[in-house]
C-alpha positions in Angstrom: 0.3 0.1 -0.1 2.4 2.6 0.9 2.7 5.8 3.2 0.7 8.8 1.9 2.9 12.4 1.4 -0.1 13.6 3.6 0.8 11.4 6.2 3.9 12.2 7.0 3.8 15.6 6.9 1.1 15.6 9.7 3.2 13.8 11.8 6.1 16.2 11.3 4.0 18.7 11.9 2.3 16.9 15.4 6.0 16.5 16.3 7.1 20.0 15.5 9.1 20.4 18.3 11.2 17.9 16.9 14.0 18.9 13.9 13.0 15.6 11.7 13.5 14.8 8.9 11.8 12.1 6.4 13.2 10.1 3.9 11.0 8.1 1.3 12.3 4.6 1.1 10.9 2.1 -1.0 7.7 3.7 -0.5 7.6 4.2 3.0 9.7 6.3 5.1 12.3 6.8 7.7 12.5 9.7 10.1 15.6 10.9 11.4 16.7 12.7 14.2 20.4 14.0 14.7 21.2 12.3 11.5 20.0 8.8 12.9 16.9 6.4 12.2 15.0 7.0 15.1 11.2 5.5 13.5 9.5 4.1 10.7 6.9 5.0 8.9 4.8 1.9 6.9 1.4 1.5 5.8 0.6 5.0 7.5 1.8 4.1 10.9 4.1 4.7 13.1 7.2 2.3 14.5 9.9 3.5 16.9 13.0 1.6 17.4 12.7 0.0 20.8 15.9 1.5 22.4 15.2 1.4 26.3 14.8 5.3 26.0 12.2 4.9 24.2 10.4 1.9 26.0 10.8 4.3 29.2 9.0 6.9 27.5 6.0 4.4 26.3 6.4 2.0 28.7 3.9 -1.3 27.9 3.4 0.2 24.3 2.1 -2.2 21.6 4.6 -3.4 19.5 4.7 -4.5 15.9 6.5 -5.6 12.6 6.6 -2.3 10.1 7.3 -4.6 7.4 7.7 -8.8 6.7 10.9 -9.8 8.6 11.9 -6.9 10.8 12.6 -7.1 13.8 9.7 -5.8 16.4 9.2 -2.3 16.8 6.9 0.0 19.0 4.0 0.6 17.3 2.2 4.2 18.0 -0.9 4.7 17.2 -2.2 7.6 19.2 0.9 9.8 18.2 -1.0 12.8 17.5 -3.3 12.7 20.3 -0.9 13.3 23.0 2.9 13.8 20.8 4.9 15.1 24.4 5.5 10.7 24.9 6.2 10.4 21.9 8.8 13.5 21.5 10.5 12.1 24.3 11.0 8.9 23.6 12.4 9.6 20.0 14.6 12.1 22.1 15.2 9.1 24.3 16.0 6.7 21.2 18.3 9.6 19.6 20.4 9.4 22.8 20.5 5.8 22.8 21.5 5.2 19.4 25.5 5.9 18.2 26.4 9.1 16.2 26.5 8.2 12.9 29.4 7.1 10.4 30.8 9.7 8.6 30.7 8.8 4.8 34.0 7.8 3.1 35.0 10.8 0.4 34.3 9.6 -3.2 37.3 9.1 -4.7 
């Protein structure tokens, strides 16, 4: 089915306190914070990486697979109802993940 661009625009607007960036990948989207992939949006659903920071901000949250063969992620269906816990979870994920590796220069 694929994620619609208006879903991404709506999510980025609701989570506006964060400098999130979205990149389209294979008909779905990855959300980046501080250059790190912190979430996926697949079939118009928001999936957060299940890091300790995310689990602490969203205890007991439902999980799901963003695509067949993927690891379990936290499934956030109410992100727009109360974005503050989701924003805290996204900040926690970014803090938990290592810095992105520098890209090799092209020769």
